[in-house]
TORKOL-4160 file (C-alpha; in steps of 0.2 Angstrom, whole numbers, padded with zeros to 4 digits, m for minus):
463
<pt num="1" X="0163" Y="m0606" Z="m0198"/>
<pt num="2" X="0165" Y="m0589" Z="m0190"/>
<pt num="3" X="0163" Y="m0575" Z="m0202"/>
<pt num="4" X="0176" Y="m0561" Z="m0204"/>
<pt num="5" X="0178" Y="m0543" Z="m0200"/>
<pt num="6" X="0163" Y="m0530" Z="m0199"/>
<pt num="7" X="0173" Y="m0518" Z="m0214"/>
<pt num="8" X="0167" Y="m0502" Z="m0205"/>
<pt num="9" X="0180" Y="m0510" Z="m0190"/>
<pt num="10" X="0195" Y="m0514" Z="m0201"/>
<pt num="11" X="0204" Y="m0500" Z="m0191"/>
<pt num="12" X="0197" Y="m0496" Z="m0174"/>
<pt num="13" X="0201" Y="m0484" Z="m0160"/>
<pt num="14" X="0195" Y="m0487" Z="m0144"/>
<pt num="15" X="0196" Y="m0476" Z="m0130"/>
<pt num="16" X="0199" Y="m0484" Z="m0113"/>
<pt num="17" X="0208" Y="m0499" Z="m0124"/>
<pt num="18" X="0214" Y="m0508" Z="m0107"/>
<pt num="19" X="0194" Y="m0511" Z="m0100"/>
<pt num="20" X="0187" Y="m0526" Z="m0097"/>
<pt num="21" X="0173" Y="m0525" Z="m0108"/>
<pt num="22" X="0182" Y="m0513" Z="m0123"/>
<pt num="23" X="0200" Y="m0525" Z="m0121"/>
<pt num="24" X="0187" Y="m0540" Z="m0125"/>
<pt num="25" X="0181" Y="m0532" Z="m0142"/>
<pt num="26" X="0199" Y="m0525" Z="m0147"/>
<pt num="27" X="0207" Y="m0542" Z="m0143"/>
<pt num="28" X="0192" Y="m0552" Z="m0154"/>
<pt num="29" X="0195" Y="m0538" Z="m0169"/>
<pt num="30" X="0213" Y="m0541" Z="m0166"/>
<pt num="31" X="0212" Y="m0561" Z="m0171"/>
<pt num="32" X="0199" Y="m0557" Z="m0185"/>
<pt num="33" X="0213" Y="m0545" Z="m0194"/>
<pt num="34" X="0209" Y="m0528" Z="m0187"/>
<pt num="35" X="0224" Y="m0515" Z="m0188"/>
<pt num="36" X="0217" Y="m0511" Z="m0168"/>
<pt num="37" X="0224" Y="m0493" Z="m0159"/>
<pt num="38" X="0219" Y="m0487" Z="m0143"/>
<pt num="39" X="0222" Y="m0479" Z="m0129"/>
<pt num="40" X="0222" Y="m0480" Z="m0109"/>
<pt num="41" X="0224" Y="m0470" Z="m0094"/>
<pt num="42" X="0238" Y="m0482" Z="m0089"/>
<pt num="43" X="0249" Y="m0495" Z="m0095"/>
<pt num="44" X="0242" Y="m0513" Z="m0087"/>
<pt num="45" X="0246" Y="m0533" Z="m0092"/>
<pt num="46" X="0231" Y="m0533" Z="m0102"/>
<pt num="47" X="0238" Y="m0518" Z="m0112"/>
<pt num="48" X="0252" Y="m0530" Z="m0114"/>
<pt num="49" X="0242" Y="m0544" Z="m0120"/>
<pt num="50" X="0233" Y="m0532" Z="m0134"/>
<pt num="51" X="0249" Y="m0528" Z="m0139"/>
<pt num="52" X="0255" Y="m0544" Z="m0141"/>
<pt num="53" X="0241" Y="m0548" Z="m0153"/>
<pt num="54" X="0249" Y="m0533" Z="m0164"/>
<pt num="55" X="0237" Y="m0521" Z="m0158"/>
<pt num="56" X="0244" Y="m0502" Z="m0155"/>
<pt num="57" X="0242" Y="m0496" Z="m0136"/>
<pt num="58" X="0244" Y="m0479" Z="m0132"/>
<pt num="59" X="0245" Y="m0474" Z="m0114"/>
<pt num="60" X="0236" Y="m0459" Z="m0108"/>
<pt num="61" X="0224" Y="m0448" Z="m0120"/>
<pt num="62" X="0228" Y="m0437" Z="m0131"/>
<pt num="63" X="0223" Y="m0429" Z="m0150"/>
<pt num="64" X="0238" Y="m0436" Z="m0158"/>
<pt num="65" X="0235" Y="m0453" Z="m0153"/>
<pt num="66" X="0220" Y="m0453" Z="m0165"/>
<pt num="67" X="0226" Y="m0461" Z="m0184"/>
<pt num="68" X="0220" Y="m0451" Z="m0199"/>
<pt num="69" X="0214" Y="m0464" Z="m0206"/>
<pt num="70" X="0203" Y="m0477" Z="m0190"/>
<pt num="71" X="0189" Y="m0481" Z="m0197"/>
<pt num="72" X="0181" Y="m0480" Z="m0181"/>
<pt num="73" X="0181" Y="m0475" Z="m0164"/>
<pt num="74" X="0174" Y="m0486" Z="m0151"/>
<pt num="75" X="0171" Y="m0479" Z="m0135"/>
<pt num="76" X="0161" Y="m0486" Z="m0117"/>
<pt num="77" X="0148" Y="m0475" Z="m0108"/>
<pt num="78" X="0163" Y="m0473" Z="m0096"/>
<pt num="79" X="0170" Y="m0462" Z="m0109"/>
<pt num="80" X="0167" Y="m0443" Z="m0106"/>
<pt num="81" X="0162" Y="m0431" Z="m0120"/>
<pt num="82" X="0179" Y="m0418" Z="m0116"/>
<pt num="83" X="0191" Y="m0434" Z="m0120"/>
<pt num="84" X="0204" Y="m0426" Z="m0133"/>
<pt num="85" X="0201" Y="m0441" Z="m0142"/>
<pt num="86" X="0185" Y="m0441" Z="m0147"/>
<pt num="87" X="0187" Y="m0421" Z="m0150"/>
<pt num="88" X="0198" Y="m0426" Z="m0163"/>
<pt num="89" X="0187" Y="m0441" Z="m0170"/>
<pt num="90" X="0172" Y="m0428" Z="m0171"/>
<pt num="91" X="0185" Y="m0416" Z="m0180"/>
<pt num="92" X="0190" Y="m0428" Z="m0193"/>
<pt num="93" X="0172" Y="m0435" Z="m0194"/>
<pt num="94" X="0176" Y="m0452" Z="m0188"/>
<pt num="95" X="0163" Y="m0463" Z="m0182"/>
<pt num="96" X="0159" Y="m0466" Z="m0165"/>
<pt num="97" X="0153" Y="m0482" Z="m0161"/>
<pt num="98" X="0147" Y="m0488" Z="m0143"/>
<pt num="99" X="0156" Y="m0503" Z="m0138"/>
<pt num="100" X="0139" Y="m0513" Z="m0134"/>
<pt num="101" X="0136" Y="m0510" Z="m0156"/>
<pt num="102" X="0152" Y="m0516" Z="m0160"/>
<pt num="103" X="0151" Y="m0531" Z="m0150"/>
<pt num="104" X="0134" Y="m0534" Z="m0159"/>
<pt num="105" X="0141" Y="m0532" Z="m0175"/>
<pt num="106" X="0154" Y="m0547" Z="m0169"/>
<pt num="107" X="0140" Y="m0558" Z="m0165"/>
<pt num="108" X="0130" Y="m0556" Z="m0182"/>
<pt num="109" X="0129" Y="m0572" Z="m0191"/>
<pt num="110" X="0135" Y="m0581" Z="m0176"/>
<pt num="111" X="0122" Y="m0591" Z="m0163"/>
<pt num="112" X="0123" Y="m0578" Z="m0148"/>
<pt num="113" X="0121" Y="m0583" Z="m0130"/>
<pt num="114" X="0117" Y="m0568" Z="m0117"/>
<pt num="115" X="0121" Y="m0568" Z="m0100"/>
<pt num="116" X="0111" Y="m0555" Z="m0091"/>
<pt num="117" X="0108" Y="m0552" Z="m0072"/>
<pt num="118" X="0112" Y="m0541" Z="m0059"/>
<pt num="119" X="0125" Y="m0553" Z="m0051"/>
<pt num="120" X="0134" Y="m0571" Z="m0058"/>
<pt num="121" X="0135" Y="m0561" Z="m0076"/>
<pt num="122" X="0155" Y="m0566" Z="m0077"/>
<pt num="123" X="0155" Y="m0583" Z="m0069"/>
<pt num="124" X="0140" Y="m0589" Z="m0081"/>
<pt num="125" X="0147" Y="m0583" Z="m0096"/>
<pt num="126" X="0163" Y="m0590" Z="m0093"/>
<pt num="127" X="0157" Y="m0608" Z="m0087"/>
<pt num="128" X="0149" Y="m0608" Z="m0103"/>
<pt num="129" X="0163" Y="m0601" Z="m0113"/>
<pt num="130" X="0175" Y="m0616" Z="m0104"/>
<pt num="131" X="0163" Y="m0630" Z="m0105"/>
<pt num="132" X="0159" Y="m0628" Z="m0125"/>
<pt num="133" X="0177" Y="m0625" Z="m0126"/>
<pt num="134" X="0178" Y="m0644" Z="m0118"/>
<pt num="135" X="0166" Y="m0651" Z="m0129"/>
<pt num="136" X="0176" Y="m0645" Z="m0144"/>
<pt num="137" X="0165" Y="m0632" Z="m0150"/>
<pt num="138" X="0177" Y="m0618" Z="m0152"/>
<pt num="139" X="0165" Y="m0605" Z="m0146"/>
<pt num="140" X="0170" Y="m0586" Z="m0146"/>
<pt num="141" X="0166" Y="m0576" Z="m0131"/>
<pt num="142" X="0169" Y="m0560" Z="m0122"/>
<pt num="143" X="0168" Y="m0559" Z="m0105"/>
<pt num="144" X="0169" Y="m0544" Z="m0091"/>
<pt num="145" X="0183" Y="m0555" Z="m0083"/>
<pt num="146" X="0199" Y="m0566" Z="m0084"/>
<pt num="147" X="0198" Y="m0584" Z="m0086"/>
<pt num="148" X="0216" Y="m0588" Z="m0082"/>
<pt num="149" X="0227" Y="m0573" Z="m0088"/>
<pt num="150" X="0226" Y="m0556" Z="m0093"/>
<pt num="151" X="0216" Y="m0554" Z="m0110"/>
<pt num="152" X="0209" Y="m0571" Z="m0109"/>
<pt num="153" X="0191" Y="m0560" Z="m0106"/>
<pt num="154" X="0188" Y="m0564" Z="m0125"/>
<pt num="155" X="0191" Y="m0576" Z="m0140"/>
<pt num="156" X="0187" Y="m0578" Z="m0159"/>
<pt num="157" X="0182" Y="m0595" Z="m0161"/>
<pt num="158" X="0180" Y="m0604" Z="m0177"/>
<pt num="159" X="0163" Y="m0611" Z="m0172"/>
<pt num="160" X="0146" Y="m0604" Z="m0173"/>
<pt num="161" X="0143" Y="m0601" Z="m0156"/>
<pt num="162" X="0146" Y="m0584" Z="m0147"/>
<pt num="163" X="0145" Y="m0581" Z="m0128"/>
<pt num="164" X="0145" Y="m0563" Z="m0122"/>
<pt num="165" X="0141" Y="m0557" Z="m0104"/>
<pt num="166" X="0126" Y="m0543" Z="m0108"/>
<pt num="167" X="0129" Y="m0526" Z="m0097"/>
<pt num="168" X="0113" Y="m0518" Z="m0091"/>
<pt num="169" X="0122" Y="m0504" Z="m0082"/>
<pt num="170" X="0120" Y="m0492" Z="m0095"/>
<pt num="171" X="0106" Y="m0502" Z="m0105"/>
<pt num="172" X="0118" Y="m0506" Z="m0118"/>
<pt num="173" X="0112" Y="m0524" Z="m0118"/>
<pt num="174" X="0099" Y="m0519" Z="m0128"/>
<pt num="175" X="0110" Y="m0520" Z="m0143"/>
<pt num="176" X="0110" Y="m0538" Z="m0145"/>
<pt num="177" X="0099" Y="m0552" Z="m0153"/>
<pt num="178" X="0104" Y="m0568" Z="m0145"/>
<pt num="179" X="0096" Y="m0584" Z="m0151"/>
<pt num="180" X="0098" Y="m0588" Z="m0131"/>
<pt num="181" X="0096" Y="m0576" Z="m0117"/>
<pt num="182" X="0101" Y="m0578" Z="m0098"/>
<pt num="183" X="0095" Y="m0569" Z="m0085"/>
<pt num="184" X="0101" Y="m0573" Z="m0067"/>
<pt num="185" X="0092" Y="m0562" Z="m0058"/>
<pt num="186" X="0084" Y="m0543" Z="m0057"/>
<pt num="187" X="0088" Y="m0532" Z="m0044"/>
<pt num="188" X="0090" Y="m0514" Z="m0041"/>
<pt num="189" X="0108" Y="m0507" Z="m0047"/>
<pt num="190" X="0116" Y="m0494" Z="m0056"/>
<pt num="191" X="0108" Y="m0480" Z="m0047"/>
<pt num="192" X="0115" Y="m0467" Z="m0058"/>
<pt num="193" X="0104" Y="m0473" Z="m0072"/>
<pt num="194" X="0091" Y="m0480" Z="m0064"/>
<pt num="195" X="0080" Y="m0473" Z="m0053"/>
<pt num="196" X="0067" Y="m0488" Z="m0050"/>
<pt num="197" X="0065" Y="m0507" Z="m0049"/>
<pt num="198" X="0052" Y="m0504" Z="m0065"/>
<pt num="199" X="0065" Y="m0495" Z="m0073"/>
<pt num="200" X="0075" Y="m0511" Z="m0070"/>
<pt num="201" X="0061" Y="m0521" Z="m0077"/>
<pt num="202" X="0057" Y="m0511" Z="m0094"/>
<pt num="203" X="0073" Y="m0514" Z="m0098"/>
<pt num="204" X="0075" Y="m0531" Z="m0095"/>
<pt num="205" X="0060" Y="m0534" Z="m0105"/>
<pt num="206" X="0069" Y="m0523" Z="m0118"/>
<pt num="207" X="0082" Y="m0536" Z="m0118"/>
<pt num="208" X="0072" Y="m0550" Z="m0118"/>
<pt num="209" X="0060" Y="m0545" Z="m0132"/>
<pt num="210" X="0076" Y="m0542" Z="m0144"/>
<pt num="211" X="0077" Y="m0562" Z="m0142"/>
<pt num="212" X="0078" Y="m0567" Z="m0160"/>
<pt num="213" X="0060" Y="m0577" Z="m0165"/>
<pt num="214" X="0061" Y="m0595" Z="m0159"/>
<pt num="215" X="0075" Y="m0593" Z="m0145"/>
<pt num="216" X="0074" Y="m0595" Z="m0128"/>
<pt num="217" X="0074" Y="m0585" Z="m0113"/>
<pt num="218" X="0081" Y="m0592" Z="m0097"/>
<pt num="219" X="0079" Y="m0587" Z="m0083"/>
<pt num="220" X="0080" Y="m0589" Z="m0062"/>
<pt num="221" X="0063" Y="m0597" Z="m0054"/>
<pt num="222" X="0071" Y="m0593" Z="m0037"/>
<pt num="223" X="0075" Y="m0574" Z="m0039"/>
<pt num="224" X="0059" Y="m0563" Z="m0035"/>
<pt num="225" X="0065" Y="m0552" Z="m0047"/>
<pt num="226" X="0067" Y="m0564" Z="m0060"/>
<pt num="227" X="0050" Y="m0573" Z="m0056"/>
<pt num="228" X="0041" Y="m0556" Z="m0057"/>
<pt num="229" X="0051" Y="m0553" Z="m0074"/>
<pt num="230" X="0043" Y="m0568" Z="m0080"/>
<pt num="231" X="0027" Y="m0565" Z="m0076"/>
<pt num="232" X="0029" Y="m0547" Z="m0086"/>
<pt num="233" X="0034" Y="m0555" Z="m0100"/>
<pt num="234" X="0018" Y="m0565" Z="m0100"/>
<pt num="235" X="0025" Y="m0580" Z="m0112"/>
<pt num="236" X="0028" Y="m0566" Z="m0124"/>
<pt num="237" X="0046" Y="m0577" Z="m0127"/>
<pt num="238" X="0049" Y="m0595" Z="m0126"/>
<pt num="239" X="0054" Y="m0597" Z="m0107"/>
<pt num="240" X="0065" Y="m0611" Z="m0097"/>
<pt num="241" X="0066" Y="m0608" Z="m0080"/>
<pt num="242" X="0080" Y="m0616" Z="m0067"/>
<pt num="243" X="0082" Y="m0615" Z="m0050"/>
<pt num="244" X="0077" Y="m0625" Z="m0033"/>
<pt num="245" X="0060" Y="m0620" Z="m0033"/>
<pt num="246" X="0047" Y="m0634" Z="m0036"/>
<pt num="247" X="0039" Y="m0627" Z="m0052"/>
<pt num="248" X="0056" Y="m0622" Z="m0060"/>
<pt num="249" X="0058" Y="m0632" Z="m0077"/>
<pt num="250" X="0077" Y="m0637" Z="m0073"/>
<pt num="251" X="0073" Y="m0641" Z="m0056"/>
<pt num="252" X="0090" Y="m0641" Z="m0044"/>
<pt num="253" X="0085" Y="m0656" Z="m0031"/>
<pt num="254" X="0102" Y="m0656" Z="m0022"/>
<pt num="255" X="0118" Y="m0646" Z="m0018"/>
<pt num="256" X="0131" Y="m0653" Z="m0008"/>
<pt num="257" X="0147" Y="m0645" Z="m0003"/>
<pt num="258" X="0162" Y="m0654" Z="m0006"/>
<pt num="259" X="0177" Y="m0644" Z="0001"/>
<pt num="260" X="0181" Y="m0629" Z="m0013"/>
<pt num="261" X="0167" Y="m0640" Z="m0024"/>
<pt num="262" X="0151" Y="m0644" Z="m0026"/>
<pt num="263" X="0140" Y="m0659" Z="m0033"/>
<pt num="264" X="0125" Y="m0653" Z="m0040"/>
<pt num="265" X="0109" Y="m0664" Z="m0045"/>
<pt num="266" X="0096" Y="m0657" Z="m0058"/>
<pt num="267" X="0079" Y="m0662" Z="m0068"/>
<pt num="268" X="0078" Y="m0659" Z="m0084"/>
<pt num="269" X="0066" Y="m0665" Z="m0096"/>
<pt num="270" X="0064" Y="m0679" Z="m0083"/>
<pt num="271" X="0082" Y="m0684" Z="m0084"/>
<pt num="272" X="0092" Y="m0684" Z="m0068"/>
<pt num="273" X="0109" Y="m0677" Z="m0070"/>
<pt num="274" X="0126" Y="m0675" Z="m0055"/>
<pt num="275" X="0138" Y="m0665" Z="m0058"/>
<pt num="276" X="0152" Y="m0656" Z="m0051"/>
<pt num="277" X="0155" Y="m0638" Z="m0050"/>
<pt num="278" X="0172" Y="m0632" Z="m0046"/>
<pt num="279" X="0171" Y="m0618" Z="m0037"/>
<pt num="280" X="0164" Y="m0618" Z="m0020"/>
<pt num="281" X="0147" Y="m0608" Z="m0014"/>
<pt num="282" X="0128" Y="m0613" Z="m0020"/>
<pt num="283" X="0126" Y="m0596" Z="m0029"/>
<pt num="284" X="0140" Y="m0604" Z="m0041"/>
<pt num="285" X="0130" Y="m0620" Z="m0041"/>
<pt num="286" X="0116" Y="m0613" Z="m0048"/>
<pt num="287" X="0126" Y="m0602" Z="m0061"/>
<pt num="288" X="0132" Y="m0617" Z="m0067"/>
<pt num="289" X="0112" Y="m0624" Z="m0067"/>
<pt num="290" X="0111" Y="m0606" Z="m0079"/>
<pt num="291" X="0123" Y="m0614" Z="m0090"/>
<pt num="292" X="0115" Y="m0630" Z="m0091"/>
<pt num="293" X="0099" Y="m0624" Z="m0096"/>
<pt num="294" X="0106" Y="m0611" Z="m0109"/>
<pt num="295" X="0115" Y="m0624" Z="m0120"/>
<pt num="296" X="0102" Y="m0637" Z="m0120"/>
<pt num="297" X="0091" Y="m0623" Z="m0125"/>
<pt num="298" X="0105" Y="m0621" Z="m0141"/>
<pt num="299" X="0102" Y="m0640" Z="m0144"/>
<pt num="300" X="0118" Y="m0646" Z="m0134"/>
<pt num="301" X="0116" Y="m0663" Z="m0124"/>
<pt num="302" X="0114" Y="m0659" Z="m0107"/>
<pt num="303" X="0123" Y="m0675" Z="m0104"/>
<pt num="304" X="0137" Y="m0669" Z="m0113"/>
<pt num="305" X="0137" Y="m0654" Z="m0106"/>
<pt num="306" X="0136" Y="m0657" Z="m0089"/>
<pt num="307" X="0153" Y="m0665" Z="m0083"/>
<pt num="308" X="0161" Y="m0651" Z="m0095"/>
<pt num="309" X="0156" Y="m0639" Z="m0082"/>
<pt num="310" X="0167" Y="m0645" Z="m0071"/>
<pt num="311" X="0182" Y="m0637" Z="m0083"/>
<pt num="312" X="0178" Y="m0622" Z="m0075"/>
<pt num="313" X="0189" Y="m0617" Z="m0062"/>
<pt num="314" X="0185" Y="m0601" Z="m0060"/>
<pt num="315" X="0188" Y="m0581" Z="m0064"/>
<pt num="316" X="0200" Y="m0570" Z="m0057"/>
<pt num="317" X="0194" Y="m0558" Z="m0046"/>
<pt num="318" X="0179" Y="m0571" Z="m0042"/>
<pt num="319" X="0186" Y="m0579" Z="m0026"/>
<pt num="320" X="0203" Y="m0581" Z="m0033"/>
<pt num="321" X="0215" Y="m0586" Z="m0022"/>
<pt num="322" X="0232" Y="m0575" Z="m0024"/>
<pt num="323" X="0241" Y="m0586" Z="m0013"/>
<pt num="324" X="0246" Y="m0589" Z="0008"/>
<pt num="325" X="0258" Y="m0584" Z="0020"/>
<pt num="326" X="0261" Y="m0587" Z="0039"/>
<pt num="327" X="0247" Y="m0599" Z="0035"/>
<pt num="328" X="0234" Y="m0588" Z="0030"/>
<pt num="329" X="0226" Y="m0588" Z="0014"/>
<pt num="330" X="0223" Y="m0574" Z="0003"/>
<pt num="331" X="0208" Y="m0572" Z="m0007"/>
<pt num="332" X="0200" Y="m0558" Z="m0019"/>
<pt num="333" X="0182" Y="m0557" Z="m0022"/>
<pt num="334" X="0174" Y="m0544" Z="m0035"/>
<pt num="335" X="0158" Y="m0542" Z="m0025"/>
<pt num="336" X="0154" Y="m0523" Z="m0023"/>
<pt num="337" X="0134" Y="m0527" Z="m0021"/>
<pt num="338" X="0128" Y="m0531" Z="m0005"/>
<pt num="339" X="0120" Y="m0548" Z="m0012"/>
<pt num="340" X="0135" Y="m0552" Z="m0020"/>
<pt num="341" X="0144" Y="m0548" Z="m0003"/>
<pt num="342" X="0131" Y="m0560" Z="0006"/>
<pt num="343" X="0134" Y="m0572" Z="m0008"/>
<pt num="344" X="0153" Y="m0574" Z="m0008"/>
<pt num="345" X="0156" Y="m0573" Z="0012"/>
<pt num="346" X="0141" Y="m0588" Z="0015"/>
<pt num="347" X="0153" Y="m0598" Z="0002"/>
<pt num="348" X="0168" Y="m0594" Z="0011"/>
<pt num="349" X="0160" Y="m0598" Z="0027"/>
<pt num="350" X="0154" Y="m0614" Z="0021"/>
<pt num="351" X="0172" Y="m0618" Z="0014"/>
<pt num="352" X="0182" Y="m0611" Z="0028"/>
<pt num="353" X="0174" Y="m0620" Z="0043"/>
<pt num="354" X="0180" Y="m0614" Z="0060"/>
<pt num="355" X="0193" Y="m0600" Z="0051"/>
<pt num="356" X="0191" Y="m0585" Z="0055"/>
<pt num="357" X="0187" Y="m0573" Z="0040"/>
<pt num="358" X="0193" Y="m0556" Z="0037"/>
<pt num="359" X="0187" Y="m0543" Z="0025"/>
<pt num="360" X="0196" Y="m0528" Z="0017"/>
<pt num="361" X="0183" Y="m0519" Z="0008"/>
<pt num="362" X="0183" Y="m0506" Z="m0004"/>
<pt num="363" X="0166" Y="m0497" Z="m0008"/>
<pt num="364" X="0162" Y="m0494" Z="m0028"/>
<pt num="365" X="0153" Y="m0481" Z="m0033"/>
<pt num="366" X="0147" Y="m0465" Z="m0023"/>
<pt num="367" X="0129" Y="m0467" Z="m0030"/>
<pt num="368" X="0129" Y="m0486" Z="m0023"/>
<pt num="369" X="0136" Y="m0482" Z="m0008"/>
<pt num="370" X="0123" Y="m0468" Z="m0005"/>
<pt num="371" X="0109" Y="m0481" Z="m0011"/>
<pt num="372" X="0114" Y="m0497" Z="m0001"/>
<pt num="373" X="0129" Y="m0493" Z="0008"/>
<pt num="374" X="0116" Y="m0498" Z="0025"/>
<pt num="375" X="0117" Y="m0516" Z="0017"/>
<pt num="376" X="0133" Y="m0515" Z="0014"/>
<pt num="377" X="0136" Y="m0514" Z="0031"/>
<pt num="378" X="0125" Y="m0527" Z="0036"/>
<pt num="379" X="0134" Y="m0539" Z="0024"/>
<pt num="380" X="0151" Y="m0537" Z="0031"/>
<pt num="381" X="0143" Y="m0544" Z="0049"/>
<pt num="382" X="0145" Y="m0558" Z="0038"/>
<pt num="383" X="0164" Y="m0557" Z="0042"/>
<pt num="384" X="0172" Y="m0558" Z="0058"/>
<pt num="385" X="0183" Y="m0542" Z="0055"/>
<pt num="386" X="0183" Y="m0530" Z="0042"/>
<pt num="387" X="0191" Y="m0516" Z="0038"/>
<pt num="388" X="0182" Y="m0503" Z="0026"/>
<pt num="389" X="0192" Y="m0490" Z="0013"/>
<pt num="390" X="0187" Y="m0473" Z="0005"/>
<pt num="391" X="0175" Y="m0476" Z="m0009"/>
<pt num="392" X="0182" Y="m0481" Z="m0026"/>
<pt num="393" X="0176" Y="m0466" Z="m0038"/>
<pt num="394" X="0177" Y="m0475" Z="m0055"/>
<pt num="395" X="0168" Y="m0464" Z="m0066"/>
<pt num="396" X="0156" Y="m0454" Z="m0053"/>
<pt num="397" X="0161" Y="m0437" Z="m0044"/>
<pt num="398" X="0156" Y="m0435" Z="m0025"/>
<pt num="399" X="0143" Y="m0434" Z="m0020"/>
<pt num="400" X="0141" Y="m0423" Z="m0003"/>
<pt num="401" X="0141" Y="m0431" Z="0013"/>
<pt num="402" X="0141" Y="m0449" Z="0003"/>
<pt num="403" X="0158" Y="m0458" Z="0011"/>
<pt num="404" X="0162" Y="m0475" Z="0018"/>
<pt num="405" X="0156" Y="m0470" Z="0036"/>
<pt num="406" X="0138" Y="m0475" Z="0028"/>
<pt num="407" X="0144" Y="m0491" Z="0030"/>
<pt num="408" X="0154" Y="m0493" Z="0044"/>
<pt num="409" X="0138" Y="m0487" Z="0055"/>
<pt num="410" X="0129" Y="m0500" Z="0050"/>
<pt num="411" X="0140" Y="m0513" Z="0051"/>
<pt num="412" X="0143" Y="m0510" Z="0069"/>
<pt num="413" X="0125" Y="m0507" Z="0071"/>
<pt num="414" X="0124" Y="m0525" Z="0066"/>
<pt num="415" X="0135" Y="m0533" Z="0077"/>
<pt num="416" X="0150" Y="m0531" Z="0066"/>
<pt num="417" X="0171" Y="m0529" Z="0070"/>
<pt num="418" X="0175" Y="m0513" Z="0057"/>
<pt num="419" X="0191" Y="m0502" Z="0056"/>
<pt num="420" X="0191" Y="m0489" Z="0045"/>
<pt num="421" X="0207" Y="m0486" Z="0035"/>
<pt num="422" X="0208" Y="m0472" Z="0022"/>
<pt num="423" X="0226" Y="m0474" Z="0017"/>
<pt num="424" X="0227" Y="m0491" Z="0005"/>
<pt num="425" X="0246" Y="m0492" Z="0010"/>
<pt num="426" X="0244" Y="m0496" Z="0029"/>
<pt num="427" X="0232" Y="m0510" Z="0023"/>
<pt num="428" X="0247" Y="m0525" Z="0022"/>
<pt num="429" X="0252" Y="m0517" Z="0040"/>
<pt num="430" X="0235" Y="m0519" Z="0045"/>
<pt num="431" X="0230" Y="m0534" Z="0042"/>
<pt num="432" X="0248" Y="m0542" Z="0047"/>
<pt num="433" X="0244" Y="m0535" Z="0065"/>
<pt num="434" X="0226" Y="m0544" Z="0064"/>
<pt num="435" X="0229" Y="m0561" Z="0054"/>
<pt num="436" X="0233" Y="m0575" Z="0063"/>
<pt num="437" X="0238" Y="m0594" Z="0057"/>
<pt num="438" X="0221" Y="m0602" Z="0048"/>
<pt num="439" X="0214" Y="m0588" Z="0047"/>
<pt num="440" X="0207" Y="m0582" Z="0027"/>
<pt num="441" X="0207" Y="m0563" Z="0022"/>
<pt num="442" X="0195" Y="m0557" Z="0008"/>
<pt num="443" X="0201" Y="m0542" Z="m0002"/>
<pt num="444" X="0184" Y="m0537" Z="m0010"/>
<pt num="445" X="0177" Y="m0523" Z="m0021"/>
<pt num="446" X="0176" Y="m0519" Z="m0040"/>
<pt num="447" X="0190" Y="m0505" Z="m0036"/>
<pt num="448" X="0209" Y="m0506" Z="m0036"/>
<pt num="449" X="0207" Y="m0514" Z="m0019"/>
<pt num="450" X="0212" Y="m0530" Z="m0029"/>
<pt num="451" X="0231" Y="m0523" Z="m0030"/>
<pt num="452" X="0235" Y="m0527" Z="m0012"/>
<pt num="453" X="0233" Y="m0546" Z="m0010"/>
<pt num="454" X="0250" Y="m0547" Z="m0016"/>
<pt num="455" X="0257" Y="m0533" Z="m0006"/>
<pt num="456" X="0246" Y="m0542" Z="0011"/>
<pt num="457" X="0257" Y="m0558" Z="0006"/>
<pt num="458" X="0272" Y="m0550" Z="0005"/>
<pt num="459" X="0269" Y="m0542" Z="0023"/>
<pt num="460" X="0263" Y="m0557" Z="0030"/>
<pt num="461" X="0279" Y="m0568" Z="0023"/>
<pt num="462" X="0290" Y="m0553" Z="0035"/>
<pt num="463" X="0280" Y="m0557" Z="0050"/>
């Protein structure tokens, strides 16, 4: 039986309650019986899902939104120090708790699996949540994306397993003490917080060092950054490697595309297993193998978990089909790092056959664009044509001289056909003028580019 509610969080107030990570924690607390309240910049389906669980959600940030009897205020690293609710908490002497500490408290007394890596965390966490649920293990989970409906990024389950996405962006994953940790890959990202690969490695080493005694690190044998991390750890933690590399402990011997699915064959503990992954792309197949290895490390029979993984059919924004109009399919991709962009475009190319692929790309963060704009442009060369929007700033202030033009120049240098569009409202008409029956359109990026899918479909239907 899962533990109950941490006393210090029986009346929590979340600043930014509608965010992917924050809303998940709020949802679990509400399901455990807490009196949850919070605020967000705008109303959303996620806010409505929280209200349906009994939470009070205010729109906009104001000091009066914070109740005097709140037991704590939960914040993420994106909340600025001048937030009026944060200032009010200081006046009232209400403790301020970081999102990661709140999540760590929810995992206490359970068997946590923490999923880390520069790419693939949400998908792998979701695969575990769905497959463990298929086996009747009733896991709790907290994911950075919705499985099938707003608010489905988290669940309080009655079982003893807690699956959580572990975010390295602000080092908050150092808070967790998992029984099993997954590291999918290690690359330089989040340039506002990490100045070098050495800092990234040190951060992941700290994360791995928090695995409980007797626990297991499941780590890629294919990704050079992950292999370097394995070398640096020098057997300080029990490690299980997975992948296509000859020396992988859980070795992938075949990945066979089957339309929008893949058939995967692995050798684990000397036994060969073949199972289906119900989403396209080699990278998603490898994520499923990571989930399989983690479950096995927790003691779940691989022969039972492997077929259960087929129940996973996707996460919102991870190559999610938004619809079809005028013979054109519109698909949404969360990819915002060059490696993710390349992986998703290669997956779509493999699944699409001769169909043209058109991309609407919105860069995410000025710092990421400054460091990786050239590589983003090169990734877009995998599409038949691309439209590039202005940078989505998220939590950052502009950096002089850093614009989408950095990406556009690199894309054109790589031979790509690319167009700059500064007004999002023009995108549906632009795409309707480009797309032909049989084409695939990808809206790509971590910002509000996702909102364009339905608008593009509406415009296409009028063509």
